[in-house]
mmJSON file of the N, C-alpha and C atoms, coordinates in Angstrom:
{"data_MODEL":{"atom_site":{
"group_PDB":["ATOM","ATOM","ATOM","ATOM","ATOM","ATOM","ATOM","ATOM","ATOM","ATOM","ATOM","ATOM","ATOM","ATOM","ATOM","ATOM","ATOM","ATOM","ATOM","ATOM","ATOM","ATOM","ATOM","ATOM","ATOM","ATOM","ATOM","ATOM","ATOM","ATOM","ATOM","ATOM","ATOM","ATOM","ATOM","ATOM","ATOM","ATOM","ATOM","ATOM","ATOM","ATOM","ATOM","ATOM","ATOM","ATOM","ATOM","ATOM","ATOM","ATOM","ATOM","ATOM","ATOM","ATOM","ATOM","ATOM","ATOM","ATOM","ATOM","ATOM","ATOM","ATOM","ATOM","ATOM","ATOM","ATOM","ATOM","ATOM","ATOM","ATOM","ATOM","ATOM","ATOM","ATOM","ATOM","ATOM","ATOM","ATOM","ATOM","ATOM","ATOM","ATOM","ATOM","ATOM","ATOM","ATOM","ATOM","ATOM","ATOM","ATOM","ATOM","ATOM","ATOM","ATOM","ATOM","ATOM","ATOM","ATOM","ATOM","ATOM","ATOM","ATOM","ATOM","ATOM","ATOM","ATOM","ATOM","ATOM","ATOM","ATOM","ATOM","ATOM","ATOM","ATOM","ATOM","ATOM","ATOM","ATOM","ATOM","ATOM","ATOM","ATOM","ATOM","ATOM","ATOM","ATOM","ATOM","ATOM","ATOM","ATOM","ATOM","ATOM","ATOM","ATOM","ATOM","ATOM","ATOM","ATOM","ATOM","ATOM","ATOM","ATOM","ATOM","ATOM","ATOM","ATOM","ATOM","ATOM","ATOM","ATOM","ATOM","ATOM","ATOM","ATOM","ATOM","ATOM"],
"id":[1,2,3,4,5,6,7,8,9,10,11,12,13,14,15,16,17,18,19,20,21,22,23,24,25,26,27,28,29,30,31,32,33,34,35,36,37,38,39,40,41,42,43,44,45,46,47,48,49,50,51,52,53,54,55,56,57,58,59,60,61,62,63,64,65,66,67,68,69,70,71,72,73,74,75,76,77,78,79,80,81,82,83,84,85,86,87,88,89,90,91,92,93,94,95,96,97,98,99,100,101,102,103,104,105,106,107,108,109,110,111,112,113,114,115,116,117,118,119,120,121,122,123,124,125,126,127,128,129,130,131,132,133,134,135,136,137,138,139,140,141,142,143,144,145,146,147,148,149,150,151,152,153,154,155,156],
"type_symbol":["N","C","C","N","C","C","N","C","C","N","C","C","N","C","C","N","C","C","N","C","C","N","C","C","N","C","C","N","C","C","N","C","C","N","C","C","N","C","C","N","C","C","N","C","C","N","C","C","N","C","C","N","C","C","N","C","C","N","C","C","N","C","C","N","C","C","N","C","C","N","C","C","N","C","C","N","C","C","N","C","C","N","C","C","N","C","C","N","C","C","N","C","C","N","C","C","N","C","C","N","C","C","N","C","C","N","C","C","N","C","C","N","C","C","N","C","C","N","C","C","N","C","C","N","C","C","N","C","C","N","C","C","N","C","C","N","C","C","N","C","C","N","C","C","N","C","C","N","C","C","N","C","C","N","C","C"],
"label_atom_id":["N","CA","C","N","CA","C","N","CA","C","N","CA","C","N","CA","C","N","CA","C","N","CA","C","N","CA","C","N","CA","C","N","CA","C","N","CA","C","N","CA","C","N","CA","C","N","CA","C","N","CA","C","N","CA","C","N","CA","C","N","CA","C","N","CA","C","N","CA","C","N","CA","C","N","CA","C","N","CA","C","N","CA","C","N","CA","C","N","CA","C","N","CA","C","N","CA","C","N","CA","C","N","CA","C","N","CA","C","N","CA","C","N","CA","C","N","CA","C","N","CA","C","N","CA","C","N","CA","C","N","CA","C","N","CA","C","N","CA","C","N","CA","C","N","CA","C","N","CA","C","N","CA","C","N","CA","C","N","CA","C","N","CA","C","N","CA","C","N","CA","C","N","CA","C","N","CA","C","N","CA","C"],
"label_alt_id":[null,null,null,null,null,null,null,null,null,null,null,null,null,null,null,null,null,null,null,null,null,null,null,null,null,null,null,null,null,null,null,null,null,null,null,null,null,null,null,null,null,null,null,null,null,null,null,null,null,null,null,null,null,null,null,null,null,null,null,null,null,null,null,null,null,null,null,null,null,null,null,null,null,null,null,null,null,null,null,null,null,null,null,null,null,null,null,null,null,null,null,null,null,null,null,null,null,null,null,null,null,null,null,null,null,null,null,null,null,null,null,null,null,null,null,null,null,null,null,null,null,null,null,null,null,null,null,null,null,null,null,null,null,null,null,null,null,null,null,null,null,null,null,null,null,null,null,null,null,null,null,null,null,null,null,null],
"label_comp_id":["MET","MET","MET","GLY","GLY","GLY","PRO","PRO","PRO","VAL","VAL","VAL","ARG","ARG","ARG","THR","THR","THR","ASP","ASP","ASP","LYS","LYS","LYS","PHE","PHE","PHE","ARG","ARG","ARG","LYS","LYS","LYS","ASP","ASP","ASP","ALA","ALA","ALA","VAL","VAL","VAL","ARG","ARG","ARG","ILE","ILE","ILE","ALA","ALA","ALA","LEU","LEU","LEU","THR","THR","THR","SER","SER","SER","GLY","GLY","GLY","LEU","LEU","LEU","SER","SER","SER","ARG","ARG","ARG","LYS","LYS","LYS","GLN","GLN","GLN","ILE","ILE","ILE","VAL","VAL","VAL","ASP","ASP","ASP","ASP","ASP","ASP","LEU","LEU","LEU","GLY","GLY","GLY","VAL","VAL","VAL","GLY","GLY","GLY","MET","MET","MET","SER","SER","SER","THR","THR","THR","LEU","LEU","LEU","ASN","ASN","ASN","LYS","LYS","LYS","TRP","TRP","TRP","VAL","VAL","VAL","THR","THR","THR","ALA","ALA","ALA","HIS","HIS","HIS","ARG","ARG","ARG","ASP","ASP","ASP","ALA","ALA","ALA","ASP","ASP","ASP","VAL","VAL","VAL","VAL","VAL","VAL","TRP","TRP","TRP"],
"label_asym_id":["A","A","A","A","A","A","A","A","A","A","A","A","A","A","A","A","A","A","A","A","A","A","A","A","A","A","A","A","A","A","A","A","A","A","A","A","A","A","A","A","A","A","A","A","A","A","A","A","A","A","A","A","A","A","A","A","A","A","A","A","A","A","A","A","A","A","A","A","A","A","A","A","A","A","A","A","A","A","A","A","A","A","A","A","A","A","A","A","A","A","A","A","A","A","A","A","A","A","A","A","A","A","A","A","A","A","A","A","A","A","A","A","A","A","A","A","A","A","A","A","A","A","A","A","A","A","A","A","A","A","A","A","A","A","A","A","A","A","A","A","A","A","A","A","A","A","A","A","A","A","A","A","A","A","A","A"],
"label_entity_id":["1","1","1","1","1","1","1","1","1","1","1","1","1","1","1","1","1","1","1","1","1","1","1","1","1","1","1","1","1","1","1","1","1","1","1","1","1","1","1","1","1","1","1","1","1","1","1","1","1","1","1","1","1","1","1","1","1","1","1","1","1","1","1","1","1","1","1","1","1","1","1","1","1","1","1","1","1","1","1","1","1","1","1","1","1","1","1","1","1","1","1","1","1","1","1","1","1","1","1","1","1","1","1","1","1","1","1","1","1","1","1","1","1","1","1","1","1","1","1","1","1","1","1","1","1","1","1","1","1","1","1","1","1","1","1","1","1","1","1","1","1","1","1","1","1","1","1","1","1","1","1","1","1","1","1","1"],
"label_seq_id":[1,1,1,2,2,2,3,3,3,4,4,4,5,5,5,6,6,6,7,7,7,8,8,8,9,9,9,10,10,10,11,11,11,12,12,12,13,13,13,14,14,14,15,15,15,16,16,16,17,17,17,18,18,18,19,19,19,20,20,20,21,21,21,22,22,22,23,23,23,24,24,24,25,25,25,26,26,26,27,27,27,28,28,28,29,29,29,30,30,30,31,31,31,32,32,32,33,33,33,34,34,34,35,35,35,36,36,36,37,37,37,38,38,38,39,39,39,40,40,40,41,41,41,42,42,42,43,43,43,44,44,44,45,45,45,46,46,46,47,47,47,48,48,48,49,49,49,50,50,50,51,51,51,52,52,52],
"pdbx_PDB_ins_code":[null,null,null,null,null,null,null,null,null,null,null,null,null,null,null,null,null,null,null,null,null,null,null,null,null,null,null,null,null,null,null,null,null,null,null,null,null,null,null,null,null,null,null,null,null,null,null,null,null,null,null,null,null,null,null,null,null,null,null,null,null,null,null,null,null,null,null,null,null,null,null,null,null,null,null,null,null,null,null,null,null,null,null,null,null,null,null,null,null,null,null,null,null,null,null,null,null,null,null,null,null,null,null,null,null,null,null,null,null,null,null,null,null,null,null,null,null,null,null,null,null,null,null,null,null,null,null,null,null,null,null,null,null,null,null,null,null,null,null,null,null,null,null,null,null,null,null,null,null,null,null,null,null,null,null,null],
"Cartn_x":[42.962,42.153,42.948,42.285,42.94,43.1,43.593,43.792,42.459,42.474,41.284,41.185,40.044,39.826,39.1,39.506,38.86,37.491,36.67,35.344,35.467,36.459,36.671,37.007,37.851,38.204,36.953,36.12,34.887,33.967,33.785,32.906,33.446,34.757,35.354,35.161,35.309,35.113,33.677,32.726,31.304,31.038,31.584,31.39,31.948,33.124,33.726,32.843,32.361,31.539,30.245,29.677,28.385,28.477,29.622,29.679,30.741,31.717,32.867,32.611,31.657,31.451,32.389,33.299,34.195,33.436,33.9,33.298,33.706,32.874,33.213,34.498,34.707,35.935,37.162,37.107,38.221,38.447,37.361,37.467,38.101,37.638,38.216,39.68,40.02,41.428,42.267,41.762,42.499,42.646,41.584,41.597,42.131,42.208,42.722,41.741,40.463,39.436,38.695,37.975,37.222,35.907,35.4,34.13,32.998,32.962,31.886,31.986,33.197,33.391,32.853,33.211,32.718,31.198,30.648,29.191,28.514,29.103,28.56,28.587,29.692,29.791,28.764,28.589,27.619,26.215,25.883,24.57,24.373,25.38,25.287,25.181,25.789,25.832,24.905,24.064,23.212,22.391,21.855,21.012,21.786,23.063,23.878,24.254,24.635,25.001,26.499,26.904,28.316,28.623,27.604,27.83,27.716,28.882,28.905,28.626],
"Cartn_y":[18.332,19.327,19.898,20.074,20.565,22.068,22.622,24.064,24.812,25.992,26.833,27.569,27.442,28.109,29.424,30.458,31.761,31.735,32.697,32.8,33.034,33.82,34.068,32.762,31.944,30.654,29.805,29.751,28.959,29.469,30.785,31.364,31.088,31.211,30.919,29.449,28.558,27.132,26.852,27.479,27.307,27.844,29.012,29.605,28.687,28.138,27.212,25.973,25.446,24.234,24.461,25.659,25.927,26.426,26.97,27.624,27.101,26.337,26.005,24.889,24.032,22.866,21.716,21.92,20.852,19.908,18.671,17.736,18.12,17.763,18.037,17.321,16.14,15.378,16.177,16.765,17.567,18.792,19.414,20.614,20.291,19.217,18.896,18.499,17.809,17.461,18.719,19.66,20.892,21.776,21.852,22.758,22.124,20.811,20.132,20.097,20.024,19.887,18.575,18.128,16.899,17.105,16.029,16.094,16.518,15.953,16.307,17.77,18.273,19.68,20.584,20.303,21.115,21.042,19.854,19.714,20.501,20.502,21.261,22.755,23.244,24.661,25.043,24.194,24.48,24.552,23.601,23.6,24.848,25.217,26.367,27.686,27.747,29.0,28.995,27.974,27.836,29.095,29.684,30.882,32.182,32.096,33.295,33.834,35.072,35.721,35.532,34.298,34.036,33.826,33.768,33.593,34.971,35.467,36.834,36.842],
"Cartn_z":[144.168,143.489,142.318,141.183,139.981,140.01,138.918,138.852,138.878,139.471,139.508,138.182,137.544,136.252,136.482,135.772,135.906,135.247,135.608,135.004,133.499,133.086,131.65,130.931,131.532,130.933,130.762,131.811,131.742,130.645,130.573,129.546,128.152,127.978,126.674,126.308,127.282,127.026,126.612,127.282,126.936,125.536,125.23,123.905,122.821,123.056,122.096,121.939,123.053,123.013,122.242,122.361,121.738,120.299,119.911,118.601,117.649,118.121,117.282,116.28,116.578,115.717,116.047,117.004,117.43,118.358,118.441,119.38,120.803,121.748,123.147,123.527,122.986,123.261,122.822,121.63,121.132,122.022,122.447,123.279,124.629,125.28,126.591,126.464,125.376,125.155,124.953,124.155,123.872,125.11,125.928,127.077,128.346,128.367,129.544,130.704,130.382,131.421,131.197,132.21,132.092,131.359,130.764,130.047,130.985,132.18,133.111,133.528,133.637,133.991,132.895,131.65,130.542,130.462,130.589,130.534,131.652,132.834,133.965,133.666,133.093,132.747,131.687,130.679,129.619,130.216,131.073,131.705,132.562,133.328,134.225,133.461,132.285,131.53,130.32,130.2,129.018,128.755,129.804,129.643,129.76,130.074,130.221,128.839,128.809,127.549,127.304,126.956,126.728,125.248,124.416,122.984,122.333,121.883,121.346,119.891],
"occupancy":[1.0,1.0,1.0,1.0,1.0,1.0,1.0,1.0,1.0,1.0,1.0,1.0,1.0,1.0,1.0,1.0,1.0,1.0,1.0,1.0,1.0,1.0,1.0,1.0,1.0,1.0,1.0,1.0,1.0,1.0,1.0,1.0,1.0,1.0,1.0,1.0,1.0,1.0,1.0,1.0,1.0,1.0,1.0,1.0,1.0,1.0,1.0,1.0,1.0,1.0,1.0,1.0,1.0,1.0,1.0,1.0,1.0,1.0,1.0,1.0,1.0,1.0,1.0,1.0,1.0,1.0,1.0,1.0,1.0,1.0,1.0,1.0,1.0,1.0,1.0,1.0,1.0,1.0,1.0,1.0,1.0,1.0,1.0,1.0,1.0,1.0,1.0,1.0,1.0,1.0,1.0,1.0,1.0,1.0,1.0,1.0,1.0,1.0,1.0,1.0,1.0,1.0,1.0,1.0,1.0,1.0,1.0,1.0,1.0,1.0,1.0,1.0,1.0,1.0,1.0,1.0,1.0,1.0,1.0,1.0,1.0,1.0,1.0,1.0,1.0,1.0,1.0,1.0,1.0,1.0,1.0,1.0,1.0,1.0,1.0,1.0,1.0,1.0,1.0,1.0,1.0,1.0,1.0,1.0,1.0,1.0,1.0,1.0,1.0,1.0,1.0,1.0,1.0,1.0,1.0,1.0],
"B_iso_or_equiv":[0.0,0.0,0.0,0.0,0.0,0.0,0.0,0.0,0.0,0.0,0.0,0.0,0.0,0.0,0.0,0.0,0.0,0.0,0.0,0.0,0.0,0.0,0.0,0.0,0.0,0.0,0.0,0.0,0.0,0.0,0.0,0.0,0.0,0.0,0.0,0.0,0.0,0.0,0.0,0.0,0.0,0.0,0.0,0.0,0.0,0.0,0.0,0.0,0.0,0.0,0.0,0.0,0.0,0.0,0.0,0.0,0.0,0.0,0.0,0.0,0.0,0.0,0.0,0.0,0.0,0.0,0.0,0.0,0.0,0.0,0.0,0.0,0.0,0.0,0.0,0.0,0.0,0.0,0.0,0.0,0.0,0.0,0.0,0.0,0.0,0.0,0.0,0.0,0.0,0.0,0.0,0.0,0.0,0.0,0.0,0.0,0.0,0.0,0.0,0.0,0.0,0.0,0.0,0.0,0.0,0.0,0.0,0.0,0.0,0.0,0.0,0.0,0.0,0.0,0.0,0.0,0.0,0.0,0.0,0.0,0.0,0.0,0.0,0.0,0.0,0.0,0.0,0.0,0.0,0.0,0.0,0.0,0.0,0.0,0.0,0.0,0.0,0.0,0.0,0.0,0.0,0.0,0.0,0.0,0.0,0.0,0.0,0.0,0.0,0.0,0.0,0.0,0.0,0.0,0.0,0.0],
"pdbx_formal_charge":[null,null,null,null,null,null,null,null,null,null,null,null,null,null,null,null,null,null,null,null,null,null,null,null,null,null,null,null,null,null,null,null,null,null,null,null,null,null,null,null,null,null,null,null,null,null,null,null,null,null,null,null,null,null,null,null,null,null,null,null,null,null,null,null,null,null,null,null,null,null,null,null,null,null,null,null,null,null,null,null,null,null,null,null,null,null,null,null,null,null,null,null,null,null,null,null,null,null,null,null,null,null,null,null,null,null,null,null,null,null,null,null,null,null,null,null,null,null,null,null,null,null,null,null,null,null,null,null,null,null,null,null,null,null,null,null,null,null,null,null,null,null,null,null,null,null,null,null,null,null,null,null,null,null,null,null],
"auth_seq_id":[1,1,1,2,2,2,3,3,3,4,4,4,5,5,5,6,6,6,7,7,7,8,8,8,9,9,9,10,10,10,11,11,11,12,12,12,13,13,13,14,14,14,15,15,15,16,16,16,17,17,17,18,18,18,19,19,19,20,20,20,21,21,21,22,22,22,23,23,23,24,24,24,25,25,25,26,26,26,27,27,27,28,28,28,29,29,29,30,30,30,31,31,31,32,32,32,33,33,33,34,34,34,35,35,35,36,36,36,37,37,37,38,38,38,39,39,39,40,40,40,41,41,41,42,42,42,43,43,43,44,44,44,45,45,45,46,46,46,47,47,47,48,48,48,49,49,49,50,50,50,51,51,51,52,52,52],
"auth_comp_id":["MET","MET","MET","GLY","GLY","GLY","PRO","PRO","PRO","VAL","VAL","VAL","ARG","ARG","ARG","THR","THR","THR","ASP","ASP","ASP","LYS","LYS","LYS","PHE","PHE","PHE","ARG","ARG","ARG","LYS","LYS","LYS","ASP","ASP","ASP","ALA","ALA","ALA","VAL","VAL","VAL","ARG","ARG","ARG","ILE","ILE","ILE","ALA","ALA","ALA","LEU","LEU","LEU","THR","THR","THR","SER","SER","SER","GLY","GLY","GLY","LEU","LEU","LEU","SER","SER","SER","ARG","ARG","ARG","LYS","LYS","LYS","GLN","GLN","GLN","ILE","ILE","ILE","VAL","VAL","VAL","ASP","ASP","ASP","ASP","ASP","ASP","LEU","LEU","LEU","GLY","GLY","GLY","VAL","VAL","VAL","GLY","GLY","GLY","MET","MET","MET","SER","SER","SER","THR","THR","THR","LEU","LEU","LEU","ASN","ASN","ASN","LYS","LYS","LYS","TRP","TRP","TRP","VAL","VAL","VAL","THR","THR","THR","ALA","ALA","ALA","HIS","HIS","HIS","ARG","ARG","ARG","ASP","ASP","ASP","ALA","ALA","ALA","ASP","ASP","ASP","VAL","VAL","VAL","VAL","VAL","VAL","TRP","TRP","TRP"],
"auth_asym_id":["A","A","A","A","A","A","A","A","A","A","A","A","A","A","A","A","A","A","A","A","A","A","A","A","A","A","A","A","A","A","A","A","A","A","A","A","A","A","A","A","A","A","A","A","A","A","A","A","A","A","A","A","A","A","A","A","A","A","A","A","A","A","A","A","A","A","A","A","A","A","A","A","A","A","A","A","A","A","A","A","A","A","A","A","A","A","A","A","A","A","A","A","A","A","A","A","A","A","A","A","A","A","A","A","A","A","A","A","A","A","A","A","A","A","A","A","A","A","A","A","A","A","A","A","A","A","A","A","A","A","A","A","A","A","A","A","A","A","A","A","A","A","A","A","A","A","A","A","A","A","A","A","A","A","A","A"],
"auth_atom_id":["N","CA","C","N","CA","C","N","CA","C","N","CA","C","N","CA","C","N","CA","C","N","CA","C","N","CA","C","N","CA","C","N","CA","C","N","CA","C","N","CA","C","N","CA","C","N","CA","C","N","CA","C","N","CA","C","N","CA","C","N","CA","C","N","CA","C","N","CA","C","N","CA","C","N","CA","C","N","CA","C","N","CA","C","N","CA","C","N","CA","C","N","CA","C","N","CA","C","N","CA","C","N","CA","C","N","CA","C","N","CA","C","N","CA","C","N","CA","C","N","CA","C","N","CA","C","N","CA","C","N","CA","C","N","CA","C","N","CA","C","N","CA","C","N","CA","C","N","CA","C","N","CA","C","N","CA","C","N","CA","C","N","CA","C","N","CA","C","N","CA","C","N","CA","C","N","CA","C","N","CA","C"],
"pdbx_PDB_model_num":[1,1,1,1,1,1,1,1,1,1,1,1,1,1,1,1,1,1,1,1,1,1,1,1,1,1,1,1,1,1,1,1,1,1,1,1,1,1,1,1,1,1,1,1,1,1,1,1,1,1,1,1,1,1,1,1,1,1,1,1,1,1,1,1,1,1,1,1,1,1,1,1,1,1,1,1,1,1,1,1,1,1,1,1,1,1,1,1,1,1,1,1,1,1,1,1,1,1,1,1,1,1,1,1,1,1,1,1,1,1,1,1,1,1,1,1,1,1,1,1,1,1,1,1,1,1,1,1,1,1,1,1,1,1,1,1,1,1,1,1,1,1,1,1,1,1,1,1,1,1,1,1,1,1,1,1]
}}}
């Protein structure tokens, strides 16, 4: 099992994925998470208020 990510880390990752203009590949490489993990977080938080 990999490292446990905090809720803040997940929200920041989702915000970056939705607003940065970077590719998801670049984001997962930079953050050290898997593509499927990031996609799961984005899907789970799509309706949440994480984009400030």
